[in-house]
PASEKE-424654 format. One line per 8 residues: for each residue y, z, x of C-alpha. Coordinates in pm, 1 decimal, padded with zeros to 6 digits. Each point is the difference from the previous one (the first is absolute). Layout:
// PASEKE-424654
Y/Z/X; ...
//
This chain:
// PASEKE-424654
-02212.6/00232.6/01332.8; 00232.8/00282.3/00068.7; 00061.3/-00121.6/00349.7; 00138.2/-00313.1/-00157.6; 00249.2/00211.0/-00212.2; 00105.8/00214.4/00302.6; 00059.7/-00332.3/00194.0; 00228.7/-00119.5/-00292.0
00184.8/00325.2/-00038.8; 00060.8/00019.2/00368.9; 00157.6/-00361.4/00004.0; 00253.1/00085.1/-00303.8; 00357.0/00043.7/00148.0; 00038.7/00320.0/-00186.9; 00346.5/00049.8/00107.5; 00100.1/-00328.0/-00167.3
-00178.9/00082.6/-00312.1; 00182.6/00338.9/-00020.2; 00326.7/-00163.4/00074.1; -00057.3/-00274.7/-00262.1; -00139.7/00212.5/-00279.0; 00339.5/00090.7/-00161.5; 00096.4/-00361.3/-00004.3; -00316.7/-00103.3/-00151.0
00042.7/00272.4/-00284.6; 00368.3/-00123.5/-00042.1; -00104.5/-00343.3/-00039.6; -00264.1/00075.8/-00250.5; 00245.1/00219.4/-00208.7; 00250.6/-00276.8/00008.6; -00268.1/-00252.5/-00107.1; -00100.3/00223.2/-00294.9
00368.2/00079.9/-00104.6; 00069.7/-00388.8/-00012.7; -00313.9/-00107.7/-00176.2; 00031.0/00319.2/-00232.1; 00327.4/-00108.1/-00115.6; -00084.1/-00350.2/-00100.5; -00109.1/-00033.2/-00357.7; -00270.8/-00173.1/-00160.3
00078.3/-00355.9/-00068.9; 00084.0/-00057.1/-00363.8; -00173.4/-00288.2/-00213.8; 00185.2/-00321.5/-00051.4; 00170.0/-00038.0/-00332.4; -00099.8/-00278.5/-00248.8; 00344.9/-00165.6/00075.2; -00100.3/-00062.8/00356.0
-00298.6/-00204.6/-00106.0; 00210.4/-00195.7/-00232.4; 00239.2/-00082.9/00280.7; -00217.2/-00275.5/00122.8; 00026.4/-00183.7/-00323.7; -00278.5/-00215.7/-00167.0; -00060.8/-00305.7/00215.8; -00292.1/-00225.9/00067.5
-00016.5/00152.3/00360.6; -00069.8/00355.9/-00095.1; -00365.3/00037.7/-00098.9; 00065.5/00246.9/-00295.6; 00225.1/00295.0/-00051.6; -00302.2/00221.7/-00093.7; -00177.8/-00100.4/00331.9; 00318.7/00090.9/00197.8
00051.5/00332.2/-00206.8; -00351.6/00090.4/00077.9; 00046.6/-00059.4/00369.4; 00305.9/00185.2/00009.5; -00149.6/00300.4/-00170.1; -00295.6/-00018.0/00232.3; 00225.9/-00015.3/00291.5; 00208.6/00287.8/-00113.1
-00300.8/00213.1/-00074.0; -00135.1/-00066.4/00370.5; 00346.7/00075.3/00126.3; 00011.3/00337.3/-00155.4; -00340.4/00076.0/00111.2; 00086.5/-00092.5/00364.3; 00314.3/00217.7/-00033.2; -00198.7/00290.2/-00095.2
-00242.3/-00049.0/00289.6; 00301.1/-00031.6/00228.2; 00137.7/00325.2/-00120.5; -00343.4/00191.7/00028.8; -00023.5/-00158.4/00342.1; 00335.8/00100.5/00130.0; -00061.9/00348.1/-00137.2; -00316.9/00010.1/00184.7
00164.4/-00105.1/00311.2; 00272.1/00263.4/-00038.7; -00273.9/00287.6/-00046.2; -00187.4/-00124.5/00303.1; 00311.0/-00022.2/00221.6; 00087.6/00360.2/-00106.7; -00358.9/00108.4/00090.9; 00024.4/-00176.1/00314.5
00312.6/00185.2/00104.0; -00162.0/00335.6/-00085.3; -00289.4/-00084.5/00176.7; 00180.5/-00083.6/00311.2; 00205.2/00308.9/-00008.0; -00327.5/00208.6/-00015.2; -00155.9/-00219.6/00291.9; 00311.1/00069.3/00206.0
-00037.4/00388.0/-00077.5; -00367.3/-00004.1/00098.8; 00089.8/-00182.1/00309.1; 00242.3/00259.0/00101.1; -00232.6/00284.4/-00073.5; -00287.8/-00169.5/00205.8; 00251.0/-00038.5/00300.2; 00090.1/00363.5/-00051.3
-00374.8/00111.1/-00021.7; -00067.9/-00219.8/00300.2; 00270.9/00177.2/00230.1; -00111.6/00349.2/-00144.4; -00372.7/-00091.0/00094.0; 00098.1/-00136.7/00349.6; 00192.5/00321.7/00072.7; -00288.1/00212.9/-00107.2
-00238.0/-00195.9/00213.6; 00237.1/00031.5/00305.3; 00005.9/00381.9/-00075.6; -00383.0/00023.3/-00024.9; -00033.8/-00185.9/00331.2; 00248.1/00214.3/00164.6; -00168.7/00329.6/-00133.7; -00337.7/-00127.4/00107.1
00138.3/-00079.4/00350.0; 00153.4/00339.3/00006.1; -00326.9/00160.6/-00110.8; -00207.1/-00162.1/00274.4; 00235.9/00031.5/00280.7; -00110.6/00261.3/00263.6; 00249.5/00271.4/00037.7
//
């Protein structure tokens, strides 16, 4: 199971992920700012339902008013869900940016530790070779 994850992590183009992280975070922030500025839709007034007038083609004003109120309630609910979703997206983008920064820091540390380990291994081989060389 762990081998599958290692394979997946090796195939990720980390340089592209790191370079695109600020763009993703900025896009999420812009989305949140755009959606956050919008207000909740206001319910329609009774004059809007009276604009249709009473005719034989309209089923009834009470039915239309009920449909409008139900639609407005659903629209308000969807707007609240959209606000919550965009806030979550912004938070996830910010966490993603922080995660990528940490990954980059750890990658640099691993490279540095690898170089130090290689130098210590070379020094150990040289000292062992010098110890066993007949004088």
